[in-house]
MIDO-843951 format. One record per residue (C-alpha): residue in three letters; x, y, z. Coordinates in steps of 0.2 Angstrom, whole numbers, plus 5000, padded with zeros to 4 digits. Example, Ala and Ser with C-alpha at 12.3 -4.5 7.8 and 13.67 -1.06 7.14 Angstrom:
# MIDO-843951
<tordren><rest>ala</rest><east>5062</east><north>4978</north><up>5039</up></tordren>
<tordren><rest>ser</rest><east>5068</east><north>4995</north><up>5036</up></tordren>
# end
This chain:
# MIDO-843951
<tordren><rest>met</rest><east>5000</east><north>5000</north><up>5000</up></tordren>
<tordren><rest>ile</rest><east>5015</east><north>5011</north><up>5000</up></tordren>
<tordren><rest>arg</rest><east>5011</east><north>5011</north><up>4982</up></tordren>
<tordren><rest>arg</rest><east>4995</east><north>5022</north><up>4985</up></tordren>
<tordren><rest>ile</rest><east>5006</east><north>5035</north><up>4993</up></tordren>
<tordren><rest>glu</rest><east>5018</east><north>5035</north><up>4978</up></tordren>
<tordren><rest>his</rest><east>5003</east><north>5037</north><up>4967</up></tordren>
<tordren><rest>leu</rest><east>4999</east><north>5054</north><up>4974</up></tordren>
<tordren><rest>ser</rest><east>5015</east><north>5060</north><up>4966</up></tordren>
<tordren><rest>thr</rest><east>5019</east><north>5078</north><up>4962</up></tordren>
<tordren><rest>pro</rest><east>5019</east><north>5075</north><up>4943</up></tordren>
<tordren><rest>gly</rest><east>5002</east><north>5066</north><up>4944</up></tordren>
<tordren><rest>leu</rest><east>4995</east><north>5081</north><up>4954</up></tordren>
<tordren><rest>leu</rest><east>5002</east><north>5094</north><up>4942</up></tordren>
<tordren><rest>his</rest><east>4993</east><north>5085</north><up>4928</up></tordren>
<tordren><rest>leu</rest><east>4977</east><north>5084</north><up>4938</up></tordren>
<tordren><rest>leu</rest><east>4979</east><north>5103</north><up>4941</up></tordren>
<tordren><rest>val</rest><east>4979</east><north>5106</north><up>4922</up></tordren>
<tordren><rest>val</rest><east>4963</east><north>5095</north><up>4921</up></tordren>
<tordren><rest>tyr</rest><east>4955</east><north>5105</north><up>4935</up></tordren>
<tordren><rest>thr</rest><east>4959</east><north>5122</north><up>4927</up></tordren>
<tordren><rest>val</rest><east>4958</east><north>5119</north><up>4908</up></tordren>
<tordren><rest>trp</rest><east>4943</east><north>5108</north><up>4907</up></tordren>
<tordren><rest>ser</rest><east>4933</east><north>5120</north><up>4918</up></tordren>
<tordren><rest>ser</rest><east>4934</east><north>5132</north><up>4903</up></tordren>
<tordren><rest>thr</rest><east>4929</east><north>5119</north><up>4890</up></tordren>
<tordren><rest>tyr</rest><east>4911</east><north>5119</north><up>4895</up></tordren>
<tordren><rest>leu</rest><east>4910</east><north>5137</north><up>4891</up></tordren>
<tordren><rest>ala</rest><east>4920</east><north>5134</north><up>4874</up></tordren>
<tordren><rest>ile</rest><east>4908</east><north>5120</north><up>4869</up></tordren>
<tordren><rest>arg</rest><east>4893</east><north>5132</north><up>4873</up></tordren>
<tordren><rest>val</rest><east>4900</east><north>5146</north><up>4862</up></tordren>
<tordren><rest>ala</rest><east>4903</east><north>5134</north><up>4848</up></tordren>
<tordren><rest>val</rest><east>4886</east><north>5125</north><up>4847</up></tordren>
<tordren><rest>arg</rest><east>4873</east><north>5137</north><up>4854</up></tordren>
<tordren><rest>glu</rest><east>4860</east><north>5144</north><up>4843</up></tordren>
<tordren><rest>gly</rest><east>4867</east><north>5155</north><up>4829</up></tordren>
<tordren><rest>ser</rest><east>4885</east><north>5148</north><up>4831</up></tordren>
<tordren><rest>gly</rest><east>4884</east><north>5139</north><up>4814</up></tordren>
<tordren><rest>phe</rest><east>4892</east><north>5123</north><up>4821</up></tordren>
<tordren><rest>pro</rest><east>4881</east><north>5107</north><up>4821</up></tordren>
<tordren><rest>pro</rest><east>4886</east><north>5098</north><up>4837</up></tordren>
<tordren><rest>phe</rest><east>4893</east><north>5081</north><up>4830</up></tordren>
<tordren><rest>ile</rest><east>4903</east><north>5088</north><up>4816</up></tordren>
<tordren><rest>met</rest><east>4910</east><north>5101</north><up>4828</up></tordren>
<tordren><rest>ala</rest><east>4915</east><north>5087</north><up>4840</up></tordren>
<tordren><rest>gly</rest><east>4921</east><north>5076</north><up>4826</up></tordren>
<tordren><rest>ser</rest><east>4932</east><north>5089</north><up>4817</up></tordren>
<tordren><rest>arg</rest><east>4939</east><north>5094</north><up>4834</up></tordren>
<tordren><rest>met</rest><east>4944</east><north>5076</north><up>4837</up></tordren>
<tordren><rest>leu</rest><east>4951</east><north>5073</north><up>4820</up></tordren>
<tordren><rest>val</rest><east>4962</east><north>5089</north><up>4820</up></tordren>
<tordren><rest>ala</rest><east>4968</east><north>5086</north><up>4838</up></tordren>
<tordren><rest>gly</rest><east>4972</east><north>5068</north><up>4834</up></tordren>
<tordren><rest>leu</rest><east>4983</east><north>5073</north><up>4820</up></tordren>
<tordren><rest>ile</rest><east>4992</east><north>5086</north><up>4830</up></tordren>
<tordren><rest>leu</rest><east>4995</east><north>5072</north><up>4844</up></tordren>
<tordren><rest>ile</rest><east>5002</east><north>5060</north><up>4830</up></tordren>
<tordren><rest>gly</rest><east>5014</east><north>5074</north><up>4825</up></tordren>
<tordren><rest>ile</rest><east>5019</east><north>5077</north><up>4843</up></tordren>
<tordren><rest>cys</rest><east>5023</east><north>5058</north><up>4844</up></tordren>
<tordren><rest>leu</rest><east>5034</east><north>5059</north><up>4828</up></tordren>
<tordren><rest>leu</rest><east>5044</east><north>5074</north><up>4835</up></tordren>
<tordren><rest>arg</rest><east>5046</east><north>5065</north><up>4851</up></tordren>
<tordren><rest>lys</rest><east>5050</east><north>5049</north><up>4843</up></tordren>
<tordren><rest>asp</rest><east>5037</east><north>5040</north><up>4853</up></tordren>
<tordren><rest>arg</rest><east>5031</east><north>5023</north><up>4847</up></tordren>
<tordren><rest>ile</rest><east>5015</east><north>5025</north><up>4837</up></tordren>
<tordren><rest>arg</rest><east>5015</east><north>5007</north><up>4829</up></tordren>
<tordren><rest>ile</rest><east>5000</east><north>4999</north><up>4839</up></tordren>
<tordren><rest>thr</rest><east>4996</east><north>4981</north><up>4843</up></tordren>
<tordren><rest>arg</rest><east>4978</east><north>4974</north><up>4841</up></tordren>
<tordren><rest>arg</rest><east>4976</east><north>4975</north><up>4860</up></tordren>
<tordren><rest>glu</rest><east>4982</east><north>4992</north><up>4861</up></tordren>
<tordren><rest>leu</rest><east>4970</east><north>4998</north><up>4847</up></tordren>
<tordren><rest>tyr</rest><east>4956</east><north>4990</north><up>4856</up></tordren>
<tordren><rest>val</rest><east>4959</east><north>4998</north><up>4873</up></tordren>
<tordren><rest>ala</rest><east>4962</east><north>5015</north><up>4865</up></tordren>
<tordren><rest>ser</rest><east>4948</east><north>5014</north><up>4854</up></tordren>
<tordren><rest>phe</rest><east>4935</east><north>5008</north><up>4866</up></tordren>
<tordren><rest>ser</rest><east>4940</east><north>5020</north><up>4880</up></tordren>
<tordren><rest>gly</rest><east>4941</east><north>5034</north><up>4868</up></tordren>
<tordren><rest>val</rest><east>4924</east><north>5031</north><up>4861</up></tordren>
<tordren><rest>met</rest><east>4916</east><north>5030</north><up>4878</up></tordren>
<tordren><rest>leu</rest><east>4925</east><north>5046</north><up>4883</up></tordren>
<tordren><rest>trp</rest><east>4923</east><north>5057</north><up>4868</up></tordren>
<tordren><rest>val</rest><east>4908</east><north>5050</north><up>4859</up></tordren>
<tordren><rest>gly</rest><east>4897</east><north>5043</north><up>4873</up></tordren>
<tordren><rest>ser</rest><east>4902</east><north>5057</north><up>4885</up></tordren>
<tordren><rest>asn</rest><east>4909</east><north>5072</north><up>4877</up></tordren>
<tordren><rest>gly</rest><east>4898</east><north>5070</north><up>4861</up></tordren>
<tordren><rest>leu</rest><east>4882</east><north>5070</north><up>4872</up></tordren>
<tordren><rest>ile</rest><east>4888</east><north>5085</north><up>4882</up></tordren>
<tordren><rest>thr</rest><east>4891</east><north>5094</north><up>4865</up></tordren>
<tordren><rest>trp</rest><east>4874</east><north>5090</north><up>4859</up></tordren>
<tordren><rest>ala</rest><east>4865</east><north>5095</north><up>4876</up></tordren>
<tordren><rest>glu</rest><east>4874</east><north>5112</north><up>4876</up></tordren>
<tordren><rest>gln</rest><east>4865</east><north>5117</north><up>4861</up></tordren>
<tordren><rest>ser</rest><east>4851</east><north>5122</north><up>4873</up></tordren>
<tordren><rest>val</rest><east>4858</east><north>5120</north><up>4891</up></tordren>
<tordren><rest>gly</rest><east>4870</east><north>5133</north><up>4899</up></tordren>
<tordren><rest>ser</rest><east>4888</east><north>5128</north><up>4902</up></tordren>
<tordren><rest>gly</rest><east>4888</east><north>5130</north><up>4920</up></tordren>
<tordren><rest>ile</rest><east>4873</east><north>5119</north><up>4923</up></tordren>
<tordren><rest>thr</rest><east>4880</east><north>5106</north><up>4911</up></tordren>
<tordren><rest>ala</rest><east>4896</east><north>5105</north><up>4921</up></tordren>
<tordren><rest>leu</rest><east>4886</east><north>5103</north><up>4937</up></tordren>
<tordren><rest>leu</rest><east>4876</east><north>5088</north><up>4932</up></tordren>
<tordren><rest>val</rest><east>4892</east><north>5080</north><up>4925</up></tordren>
<tordren><rest>ser</rest><east>4900</east><north>5082</north><up>4942</up></tordren>
<tordren><rest>thr</rest><east>4891</east><north>5066</north><up>4946</up></tordren>
<tordren><rest>ile</rest><east>4905</east><north>5056</north><up>4938</up></tordren>
<tordren><rest>pro</rest><east>4914</east><north>5052</north><up>4954</up></tordren>
<tordren><rest>ile</rest><east>4899</east><north>5043</north><up>4961</up></tordren>
<tordren><rest>trp</rest><east>4896</east><north>5033</north><up>4945</up></tordren>
<tordren><rest>thr</rest><east>4915</east><north>5029</north><up>4945</up></tordren>
<tordren><rest>ala</rest><east>4914</east><north>5023</north><up>4963</up></tordren>
<tordren><rest>leu</rest><east>4899</east><north>5012</north><up>4959</up></tordren>
<tordren><rest>thr</rest><east>4908</east><north>5005</north><up>4943</up></tordren>
<tordren><rest>glu</rest><east>4924</east><north>5000</north><up>4952</up></tordren>
<tordren><rest>ser</rest><east>4914</east><north>4993</north><up>4967</up></tordren>
<tordren><rest>ala</rest><east>4904</east><north>4982</north><up>4954</up></tordren>
<tordren><rest>leu</rest><east>4920</east><north>4976</north><up>4946</up></tordren>
<tordren><rest>val</rest><east>4929</east><north>4971</north><up>4962</up></tordren>
<tordren><rest>arg</rest><east>4913</east><north>4966</north><up>4971</up></tordren>
<tordren><rest>glu</rest><east>4918</east><north>4977</north><up>4986</up></tordren>
<tordren><rest>lys</rest><east>4908</east><north>4991</north><up>4993</up></tordren>
<tordren><rest>pro</rest><east>4917</east><north>5008</north><up>4994</up></tordren>
<tordren><rest>ser</rest><east>4921</east><north>5013</north><up>5011</up></tordren>
<tordren><rest>leu</rest><east>4908</east><north>5022</north><up>5021</up></tordren>
<tordren><rest>arg</rest><east>4919</east><north>5038</north><up>5023</up></tordren>
<tordren><rest>leu</rest><east>4921</east><north>5039</north><up>5004</up></tordren>
<tordren><rest>met</rest><east>4903</east><north>5036</north><up>5000</up></tordren>
<tordren><rest>leu</rest><east>4898</east><north>5050</north><up>5013</up></tordren>
<tordren><rest>tyr</rest><east>4909</east><north>5062</north><up>5004</up></tordren>
<tordren><rest>leu</rest><east>4903</east><north>5057</north><up>4987</up></tordren>
<tordren><rest>leu</rest><east>4885</east><north>5059</north><up>4993</up></tordren>
<tordren><rest>leu</rest><east>4889</east><north>5076</north><up>5000</up></tordren>
<tordren><rest>gly</rest><east>4895</east><north>5081</north><up>4983</up></tordren>
<tordren><rest>phe</rest><east>4879</east><north>5074</north><up>4975</up></tordren>
<tordren><rest>ala</rest><east>4869</east><north>5084</north><up>4987</up></tordren>
<tordren><rest>gly</rest><east>4878</east><north>5099</north><up>4982</up></tordren>
<tordren><rest>val</rest><east>4873</east><north>5096</north><up>4964</up></tordren>
<tordren><rest>gly</rest><east>4855</east><north>5095</north><up>4970</up></tordren>
<tordren><rest>phe</rest><east>4856</east><north>5112</north><up>4977</up></tordren>
<tordren><rest>leu</rest><east>4863</east><north>5118</north><up>4961</up></tordren>
<tordren><rest>leu</rest><east>4849</east><north>5111</north><up>4951</up></tordren>
<tordren><rest>ala</rest><east>4835</east><north>5116</north><up>4963</up></tordren>
<tordren><rest>pro</rest><east>4822</east><north>5128</north><up>4957</up></tordren>
<tordren><rest>gly</rest><east>4829</east><north>5146</north><up>4955</up></tordren>
<tordren><rest>ala</rest><east>4846</east><north>5140</north><up>4950</up></tordren>
<tordren><rest>gly</rest><east>4843</east><north>5141</north><up>4931</up></tordren>
<tordren><rest>gly</rest><east>4842</east><north>5123</north><up>4929</up></tordren>
<tordren><rest>phe</rest><east>4833</east><north>5110</north><up>4917</up></tordren>
<tordren><rest>ala</rest><east>4816</east><north>5118</north><up>4915</up></tordren>
<tordren><rest>asn</rest><east>4808</east><north>5108</north><up>4900</up></tordren>
<tordren><rest>gln</rest><east>4825</east><north>5100</north><up>4897</up></tordren>
<tordren><rest>phe</rest><east>4822</east><north>5082</north><up>4902</up></tordren>
<tordren><rest>val</rest><east>4830</east><north>5074</north><up>4887</up></tordren>
<tordren><rest>ala</rest><east>4846</east><north>5085</north><up>4889</up></tordren>
<tordren><rest>ala</rest><east>4847</east><north>5081</north><up>4907</up></tordren>
<tordren><rest>ala</rest><east>4845</east><north>5062</north><up>4904</up></tordren>
<tordren><rest>ala</rest><east>4859</east><north>5064</north><up>4890</up></tordren>
<tordren><rest>leu</rest><east>4871</east><north>5072</north><up>4903</up></tordren>
<tordren><rest>val</rest><east>4868</east><north>5058</north><up>4916</up></tordren>
<tordren><rest>leu</rest><east>4872</east><north>5045</north><up>4902</up></tordren>
<tordren><rest>ala</rest><east>4887</east><north>5055</north><up>4897</up></tordren>
<tordren><rest>ser</rest><east>4893</east><north>5055</north><up>4916</up></tordren>
<tordren><rest>ile</rest><east>4891</east><north>5036</north><up>4917</up></tordren>
<tordren><rest>asn</rest><east>4900</east><north>5033</north><up>4900</up></tordren>
<tordren><rest>trp</rest><east>4915</east><north>5044</north><up>4906</up></tordren>
<tordren><rest>ser</rest><east>4916</east><north>5034</north><up>4922</up></tordren>
<tordren><rest>ile</rest><east>4916</east><north>5017</north><up>4912</up></tordren>
<tordren><rest>gly</rest><east>4928</east><north>5023</north><up>4899</up></tordren>
<tordren><rest>ser</rest><east>4940</east><north>5029</north><up>4913</up></tordren>
<tordren><rest>val</rest><east>4939</east><north>5014</north><up>4924</up></tordren>
<tordren><rest>phe</rest><east>4942</east><north>5003</north><up>4908</up></tordren>
<tordren><rest>gln</rest><east>4957</east><north>5013</north><up>4903</up></tordren>
<tordren><rest>ala</rest><east>4965</east><north>5014</north><up>4921</up></tordren>
<tordren><rest>arg</rest><east>4963</east><north>4995</north><up>4922</up></tordren>
<tordren><rest>arg</rest><east>4972</east><north>4991</north><up>4906</up></tordren>
<tordren><rest>pro</rest><east>4988</east><north>5002</north><up>4905</up></tordren>
<tordren><rest>leu</rest><east>4996</east><north>5003</north><up>4888</up></tordren>
<tordren><rest>asp</rest><east>5015</east><north>5003</north><up>4884</up></tordren>
<tordren><rest>leu</rest><east>5012</east><north>5019</north><up>4874</up></tordren>
<tordren><rest>ser</rest><east>5016</east><north>5037</north><up>4878</up></tordren>
<tordren><rest>gly</rest><east>5002</east><north>5048</north><up>4885</up></tordren>
<tordren><rest>phe</rest><east>5002</east><north>5058</north><up>4868</up></tordren>
<tordren><rest>ala</rest><east>5001</east><north>5042</north><up>4858</up></tordren>
<tordren><rest>val</rest><east>4986</east><north>5035</north><up>4868</up></tordren>
<tordren><rest>ser</rest><east>4977</east><north>5051</north><up>4867</up></tordren>
<tordren><rest>ala</rest><east>4980</east><north>5052</north><up>4848</up></tordren>
<tordren><rest>tyr</rest><east>4972</east><north>5035</north><up>4845</up></tordren>
<tordren><rest>gln</rest><east>4958</east><north>5039</north><up>4856</up></tordren>
<tordren><rest>his</rest><east>4954</east><north>5056</north><up>4847</up></tordren>
<tordren><rest>leu</rest><east>4956</east><north>5048</north><up>4830</up></tordren>
<tordren><rest>ser</rest><east>4944</east><north>5033</north><up>4833</up></tordren>
<tordren><rest>ser</rest><east>4932</east><north>5045</north><up>4841</up></tordren>
<tordren><rest>ala</rest><east>4933</east><north>5057</north><up>4826</up></tordren>
<tordren><rest>ala</rest><east>4928</east><north>5043</north><up>4815</up></tordren>
<tordren><rest>val</rest><east>4912</east><north>5038</north><up>4825</up></tordren>
<tordren><rest>leu</rest><east>4907</east><north>5056</north><up>4828</up></tordren>
<tordren><rest>ile</rest><east>4908</east><north>5061</north><up>4809</up></tordren>
<tordren><rest>leu</rest><east>4898</east><north>5045</north><up>4805</up></tordren>
<tordren><rest>ile</rest><east>4885</east><north>5050</north><up>4817</up></tordren>
<tordren><rest>ser</rest><east>4884</east><north>5067</north><up>4809</up></tordren>
<tordren><rest>leu</rest><east>4882</east><north>5060</north><up>4792</up></tordren>
<tordren><rest>val</rest><east>4868</east><north>5048</north><up>4798</up></tordren>
<tordren><rest>leu</rest><east>4859</east><north>5062</north><up>4806</up></tordren>
<tordren><rest>gly</rest><east>4861</east><north>5073</north><up>4791</up></tordren>
<tordren><rest>glu</rest><east>4868</east><north>5088</north><up>4800</up></tordren>
<tordren><rest>pro</rest><east>4870</east><north>5103</north><up>4789</up></tordren>
<tordren><rest>ala</rest><east>4886</east><north>5109</north><up>4783</up></tordren>
<tordren><rest>pro</rest><east>4895</east><north>5120</north><up>4796</up></tordren>
<tordren><rest>ala</rest><east>4896</east><north>5139</north><up>4794</up></tordren>
<tordren><rest>pro</rest><east>4903</east><north>5145</north><up>4810</up></tordren>
<tordren><rest>ile</rest><east>4904</east><north>5163</north><up>4816</up></tordren>
<tordren><rest>pro</rest><east>4921</east><north>5169</north><up>4822</up></tordren>
<tordren><rest>glu</rest><east>4917</east><north>5166</north><up>4840</up></tordren>
<tordren><rest>ala</rest><east>4913</east><north>5148</north><up>4836</up></tordren>
<tordren><rest>trp</rest><east>4929</east><north>5146</north><up>4826</up></tordren>
<tordren><rest>ala</rest><east>4939</east><north>5153</north><up>4841</up></tordren>
<tordren><rest>ala</rest><east>4930</east><north>5141</north><up>4853</up></tordren>
<tordren><rest>trp</rest><east>4934</east><north>5126</north><up>4841</up></tordren>
<tordren><rest>gly</rest><east>4952</east><north>5131</north><up>4841</up></tordren>
<tordren><rest>tyr</rest><east>4953</east><north>5132</north><up>4860</up></tordren>
<tordren><rest>leu</rest><east>4945</east><north>5115</north><up>4862</up></tordren>
<tordren><rest>ile</rest><east>4958</east><north>5107</north><up>4850</up></tordren>
<tordren><rest>leu</rest><east>4973</east><north>5115</north><up>4858</up></tordren>
<tordren><rest>phe</rest><east>4969</east><north>5116</north><up>4876</up></tordren>
<tordren><rest>gly</rest><east>4954</east><north>5105</north><up>4879</up></tordren>
<tordren><rest>ser</rest><east>4961</east><north>5090</north><up>4869</up></tordren>
<tordren><rest>val</rest><east>4980</east><north>5091</north><up>4866</up></tordren>
<tordren><rest>leu</rest><east>4985</east><north>5099</north><up>4883</up></tordren>
<tordren><rest>ala</rest><east>4971</east><north>5094</north><up>4895</up></tordren>
<tordren><rest>phe</rest><east>4966</east><north>5077</north><up>4889</up></tordren>
<tordren><rest>thr</rest><east>4984</east><north>5071</north><up>4888</up></tordren>
<tordren><rest>ser</rest><east>4986</east><north>5077</north><up>4906</up></tordren>
<tordren><rest>tyr</rest><east>4970</east><north>5067</north><up>4910</up></tordren>
<tordren><rest>val</rest><east>4978</east><north>5051</north><up>4902</up></tordren>
<tordren><rest>met</rest><east>4993</east><north>5054</north><up>4913</up></tordren>
<tordren><rest>thr</rest><east>4983</east><north>5056</north><up>4929</up></tordren>
<tordren><rest>leu</rest><east>4975</east><north>5039</north><up>4926</up></tordren>
<tordren><rest>arg</rest><east>4993</east><north>5032</north><up>4925</up></tordren>
<tordren><rest>leu</rest><east>5000</east><north>5041</north><up>4940</up></tordren>
<tordren><rest>leu</rest><east>4985</east><north>5043</north><up>4952</up></tordren>
<tordren><rest>pro</rest><east>4971</east><north>5032</north><up>4959</up></tordren>
<tordren><rest>val</rest><east>4956</east><north>5034</north><up>4948</up></tordren>
<tordren><rest>asp</rest><east>4945</east><north>5040</north><up>4963</up></tordren>
<tordren><rest>ile</rest><east>4957</east><north>5054</north><up>4965</up></tordren>
<tordren><rest>val</rest><east>4957</east><north>5058</north><up>4946</up></tordren>
<tordren><rest>met</rest><east>4938</east><north>5059</north><up>4946</up></tordren>
<tordren><rest>thr</rest><east>4938</east><north>5073</north><up>4958</up></tordren>
<tordren><rest>phe</rest><east>4940</east><north>5084</north><up>4943</up></tordren>
<tordren><rest>ala</rest><east>4921</east><north>5082</north><up>4941</up></tordren>
<tordren><rest>tyr</rest><east>4918</east><north>5092</north><up>4957</up></tordren>
<tordren><rest>val</rest><east>4931</east><north>5106</north><up>4954</up></tordren>
<tordren><rest>asn</rest><east>4926</east><north>5109</north><up>4936</up></tordren>
<tordren><rest>pro</rest><east>4908</east><north>5113</north><up>4939</up></tordren>
<tordren><rest>val</rest><east>4912</east><north>5127</north><up>4952</up></tordren>
<tordren><rest>leu</rest><east>4924</east><north>5136</north><up>4940</up></tordren>
<tordren><rest>ala</rest><east>4913</east><north>5132</north><up>4925</up></tordren>
<tordren><rest>val</rest><east>4898</east><north>5141</north><up>4933</up></tordren>
<tordren><rest>val</rest><east>4909</east><north>5156</north><up>4937</up></tordren>
<tordren><rest>leu</rest><east>4915</east><north>5157</north><up>4919</up></tordren>
<tordren><rest>gly</rest><east>4898</east><north>5155</north><up>4912</up></tordren>
<tordren><rest>trp</rest><east>4891</east><north>5169</north><up>4923</up></tordren>
<tordren><rest>leu</rest><east>4906</east><north>5181</north><up>4919</up></tordren>
<tordren><rest>val</rest><east>4906</east><north>5178</north><up>4900</up></tordren>
<tordren><rest>leu</rest><east>4888</east><north>5173</north><up>4895</up></tordren>
<tordren><rest>gly</rest><east>4878</east><north>5180</north><up>4910</up></tordren>
<tordren><rest>glu</rest><east>4872</east><north>5163</north><up>4915</up></tordren>
<tordren><rest>pro</rest><east>4862</east><north>5162</north><up>4932</up></tordren>
<tordren><rest>leu</rest><east>4871</east><north>5163</north><up>4948</up></tordren>
<tordren><rest>ser</rest><east>4861</east><north>5161</north><up>4964</up></tordren>
<tordren><rest>trp</rest><east>4861</east><north>5156</north><up>4982</up></tordren>
<tordren><rest>asn</rest><east>4858</east><north>5138</north><up>4976</up></tordren>
<tordren><rest>ile</rest><east>4874</east><north>5139</north><up>4967</up></tordren>
<tordren><rest>ala</rest><east>4884</east><north>5146</north><up>4981</up></tordren>
<tordren><rest>ala</rest><east>4878</east><north>5133</north><up>4993</up></tordren>
<tordren><rest>gly</rest><east>4880</east><north>5119</north><up>4981</up></tordren>
<tordren><rest>ala</rest><east>4898</east><north>5125</north><up>4977</up></tordren>
<tordren><rest>ala</rest><east>4903</east><north>5125</north><up>4995</up></tordren>
<tordren><rest>met</rest><east>4897</east><north>5107</north><up>4997</up></tordren>
<tordren><rest>ile</rest><east>4906</east><north>5101</north><up>4982</up></tordren>
<tordren><rest>ile</rest><east>4922</east><north>5109</north><up>4988</up></tordren>
<tordren><rest>leu</rest><east>4920</east><north>5100</north><up>5004</up></tordren>
<tordren><rest>ala</rest><east>4917</east><north>5084</north><up>4995</up></tordren>
<tordren><rest>val</rest><east>4933</east><north>5086</north><up>4985</up></tordren>
<tordren><rest>met</rest><east>4943</east><north>5089</north><up>5001</up></tordren>
<tordren><rest>gly</rest><east>4935</east><north>5074</north><up>5009</up></tordren>
<tordren><rest>val</rest><east>4939</east><north>5062</north><up>4995</up></tordren>
<tordren><rest>phe</rest><east>4958</east><north>5067</north><up>4995</up></tordren>
<tordren><rest>arg</rest><east>4958</east><north>5065</north><up>5014</up></tordren>
<tordren><rest>thr</rest><east>4950</east><north>5048</north><up>5013</up></tordren>
<tordren><rest>glu</rest><east>4963</east><north>5042</north><up>5000</up></tordren>
<tordren><rest>leu</rest><east>4978</east><north>5049</north><up>5010</up></tordren>
<tordren><rest>arg</rest><east>4971</east><north>5040</north><up>5026</up></tordren>
<tordren><rest>lys</rest><east>4970</east><north>5024</north><up>5016</up></tordren>
<tordren><rest>gly</rest><east>4988</east><north>5025</north><up>5012</up></tordren>
<tordren><rest>ile</rest><east>4994</east><north>5030</north><up>5029</up></tordren>
<tordren><rest>glu</rest><east>4984</east><north>5016</north><up>5037</up></tordren>
<tordren><rest>ala</rest><east>4991</east><north>5003</north><up>5025</up></tordren>
<tordren><rest>glu</rest><east>5009</east><north>5009</north><up>5029</up></tordren>
<tordren><rest>lys</rest><east>5006</east><north>5004</north><up>5048</up></tordren>
<tordren><rest>pro</rest><east>5015</east><north>4987</north><up>5052</up></tordren>
<tordren><rest>ser</rest><east>5004</east><north>4973</north><up>5055</up></tordren>
<tordren><rest>asp</rest><east>5004</east><north>4964</north><up>5071</up></tordren>
# end
């Protein structure tokens, strides 16, 4: 169990900080790219973003001389996890943000750690510790405050809310699947294949749905570029690294931090609602994040104690 302490390493936490800060702003960028009048259909926006980001990541791998020749098993793991993360989760988020604000979207997606804990428990047939479950429930209660009447939530948006719940579940499954099947590839290479496989699926979905040809306004183009360089190339590569360097339940705390920052950004930039519900819920979410970290550290410390 000394291994758990080592997994809370400085490089891993620095990568997690990138995920915390950059991904908080991607909800705003997605909203700007696909909201009404932006000129970007959701799935072609997401698919083209994945394609360009994947090609950039392949280029980085070539410059770094990382191995990019991939085995059948590696392709399977990278493709399945990538499709779950970028199609089953981010694709649904992009679709939902056509009509739902960025802050509220981020808040509902913050249920990811709860679904992750349930997924891992089902796989190992072991119940999460009571302490961890209490903190996860505290975070979920905070989300409840944020979505209460008066918070600017999902009035008449049941389908969008259901899509975001499914997106949260899919992200949890994809993350646990990837974390349990480490690949002997660089983080850039894994991320590249995940983006390219997802691009193919998203573009196919766009064609099947008959989305119109994109005609983005300048703001939408800027958001699209930001999502590629920062949301995909920088932050997602950091996310892949956190899954290698940190316990998955620590990594999933990004889903509690991102909503708080996303709500503030949505309020500042797009004038999205900010109310007492949001303040109360944000406080509960922050406490939950602190609790999850303390629980994991306590596990490591207790495991280091010599047995009798």
